[in-house]
C-alpha positions in Angstrom: -37.6 -53.8 -53.0 -39.4 -57.0 -52.0 -39.2 -59.8 -54.6 -42.4 -60.5 -56.4 -41.7 -64.2 -56.7 -39.5 -66.7 -54.9 -39.4 -70.4 -54.5 -40.9 -71.8 -51.3 -38.8 -71.8 -48.3 -38.8 -74.5 -45.5 -37.2 -74.6 -42.1 -37.2 -77.6 -39.7 -36.7 -77.5 -36.0 -36.4 -79.7 -32.9 -38.9 -78.4 -30.2 -38.5 -78.2 -26.5 -41.7 -77.5 -24.6 -41.1 -76.4 -21.0 -38.4 -78.8 -19.6 -38.8 -81.7 -22.2 -38.0 -82.2 -25.8 -41.4 -82.5 -27.3 -41.2 -83.0 -31.0 -40.6 -81.1 -34.2 -41.7 -77.9 -36.0 -41.7 -76.7 -39.5 -42.1 -73.2 -41.0 -43.0 -72.9 -44.8 -43.1 -69.7 -46.8 -44.2 -69.0 -50.4 -44.2 -65.6 -51.9 -46.0 -64.9 -55.1 -46.6 -61.4 -56.6 -45.9 -59.6 -53.3 -48.1 -61.8 -51.2 -46.6 -64.1 -48.4 -48.3 -67.3 -47.5 -46.9 -68.8 -44.3 -47.4 -71.7 -42.1 -45.9 -72.8 -38.8 -46.6 -76.2 -37.4 -45.5 -77.7 -34.1 -46.2 -81.4 -33.2 -45.2 -83.6 -30.3 -43.1 -86.7 -31.0 -45.0 -90.0 -31.2 -43.8 -91.2 -27.8 -45.1 -88.0 -26.0 -48.4 -88.0 -28.0 -49.3 -91.2 -26.1 -49.2 -89.3 -22.9 -49.8 -85.6 -23.8 -50.4 -84.0 -27.2 -48.8 -80.9 -28.5 -50.2 -79.8 -31.9 -50.1 -76.1 -32.6 -50.4 -74.4 -36.0 -50.6 -70.9 -37.6 -51.3 -70.2 -41.3 -51.7 -66.7 -42.7 -51.7 -64.5 -45.8 -49.8 -61.3 -45.6 -49.3 -58.6 -48.3 -45.7 -57.6 -48.3 -46.1 -54.4 -50.4 -48.8 -52.9 -48.3 -47.7 -54.5 -45.0 -51.2 -55.8 -44.3 -52.2 -59.1 -42.7 -55.2 -60.4 -44.4 -56.0 -63.8 -42.9 -54.8 -65.6 -39.7 -55.8 -69.2 -38.8 -54.6 -70.7 -35.5 -55.2 -74.0 -33.9 -54.0 -74.8 -30.3 -54.0 -78.4 -29.0 -51.9 -78.6 -25.9 -53.0 -81.6 -23.7 -56.7 -80.9 -22.8 -56.6 -77.3 -24.0 -58.1 -76.8 -27.5 -58.8 -73.5 -29.3 -59.3 -72.5 -32.9 -59.3 -69.1 -34.3 -60.0 -68.0 -37.9 -59.5 -64.4 -38.6 -60.1 -62.2 -41.6 -58.8 -58.6 -41.5 -60.4 -55.7 -43.3 -59.4 -52.2 -44.3 -62.0 -50.5 -42.1 -60.6 -51.4 -38.6 -62.6 -54.4 -38.2 -62.1 -58.2 -38.3 -64.1 -61.3 -38.6 -63.2 -63.7 -35.8 -64.7 -67.1 -36.1 -67.6 -65.6 -38.0 -68.2 -62.6 -35.7 -67.4 -59.0 -36.6 -65.1 -57.2 -34.0 -63.7 -53.6 -34.0 -59.9 -53.8 -34.1 -57.3 -51.3 -35.2 -55.9 -53.3 -38.0 -53.1 -50.9 -39.0 -49.7 -52.5 -38.7 -50.7 -55.9 -37.5 -48.5 -58.9 -38.1 -48.4 -62.5 -36.8 -45.5 -64.7 -35.9 -44.6 -66.5 -39.1 -45.0 -63.4 -41.2 -42.8 -61.4 -38.7 -40.1 -64.1 -38.8 -40.0 -63.8 -42.6 -39.9 -60.0 -42.7 -37.0 -60.0 -40.2 -35.1 -62.5 -42.4 -35.2 -59.8 -45.1 -34.2 -56.8 -42.8 -30.9 -55.1 -42.5 -30.0 -54.7 -38.8 -27.8 -52.3 -36.8 -26.5 -53.2 -33.3 -28.6 -51.4 -30.8 -31.7 -51.1 -32.9 -35.1 -51.4 -31.1 -38.0 -52.7 -33.2 -41.7 -52.5 -32.3 -44.5 -54.6 -33.7 -48.2 -55.1 -33.2 -48.1 -58.9 -33.0 -51.4 -60.7 -33.7 -51.9 -64.1 -32.0 -55.2 -65.9 -32.3 -57.9 -63.5 -31.1 -55.9 -60.3 -30.2 -52.6 -58.5 -30.4 -49.9 -57.2 -28.0 -47.0 -54.8 -28.5 -43.7 -56.7 -29.1 -40.5 -54.7 -28.7 -37.2 -56.3 -29.7 -33.6 -55.2 -29.0 -31.1 -56.0 -31.8 -27.6 -57.1 -30.9 -24.9 -57.8 -33.4 -23.4 -61.2 -33.9 -20.9 -62.3 -31.3 -19.7 -65.1 -29.1 -22.1 -64.5 -26.1 -25.2 -66.7 -26.3 -28.8 -65.2 -26.3 -30.5 -67.9 -24.2 -28.4 -70.9 -23.4 -27.5 -73.2 -25.1 -27.0 -71.0 -28.1 -23.8 -71.9 -29.9 -24.2 -70.4 -33.3 -23.2 -66.7 -34.0 -25.9 -64.5 -35.3 -28.1 -61.5 -34.8 -29.8 -61.7 -31.4 -33.3 -60.2 -31.1 -34.7 -60.2 -27.6 -37.9 -58.7 -26.1 -37.7 -55.5 -24.1 -41.0 -55.7 -22.5 -40.3 -59.1 -20.8 -41.9 -58.7 -17.4 -44.5 -61.2 -16.3 -47.3 -58.5 -16.4 -46.4 -57.5 -20.0 -46.6 -61.2 -21.1 -50.1 -61.7 -19.8 -52.3 -62.8 -22.7 -49.5 -61.9 -25.1 -46.8 -63.6 -27.1 -43.2 -62.9 -26.5 -40.6 -63.8 -29.1 -36.9 -64.2 -29.0 -34.8 -65.0 -32.1 -31.3 -65.9 -33.2 -30.9 -65.2 -36.9 -27.9 -66.0 -39.1 -25.3 -63.2 -39.5 -25.7 -63.3 -43.4 -28.6 -61.9 -45.3 -31.3 -63.3 -45.9 -31.2 -64.2 -42.2 -31.9 -67.9 -41.5 -34.0 -68.3 -38.3 -31.6 -70.5 -36.3 -33.5 -70.5 -33.0 -36.9 -69.2 -32.0 -38.3 -68.9 -28.5 -42.1 -68.3 -28.2 -43.3 -67.5 -24.7 -47.0 -67.8 -24.5 -49.5 -67.8 -21.6 -49.8 -71.6 -22.2 -46.1 -72.4 -22.0 -42.6 -71.8 -23.4 -41.7 -73.3 -26.8 -38.2 -73.4 -28.0 -37.4 -74.3 -31.6 -33.8 -75.1 -32.6 -32.9 -75.5 -36.2 -31.9 -79.1 -37.2 
């Protein structure tokens, strides 16, 4: 049973973008009466911002009891690349994307911050495969994850902490086109704390490591 009310949760991370340590990230959650409000913010450090700016954010509203994504706002600011998406999801297989109606199968959709929260509340078994319709900005892709039990071996170097490793199964270059891939290291104990998050997008690879 999902709790109807919890205090806000906040996680802070150091961020590596491509080959450089780029700045910091923050995930914030608030659950009230079965509704999850999430935000994920990634910002470049002051020294990097003078040369190149990284400022990405996602905020969303997700109904935990009905497993329905209701709103998703994403802003991308990576160097000279800028995009903003404001999405409202209906129950009639349609969305409003930046003010325009678009036909979309809305059943089972979830976005990155909402998914990380739900996984933190999940009981895992080694060898499980999990599949999600992951919404990102203006569309969705199928994300399949393999669950591996806590152990000494790292998921993606330099992992040092033990925990549940969730790695994408559909990780070929072709499968990643226009989609988001996600790899996670979650603490062994429940609720699982997201210790490391790797987001592989068409715009670049972002690694978030818990501070």
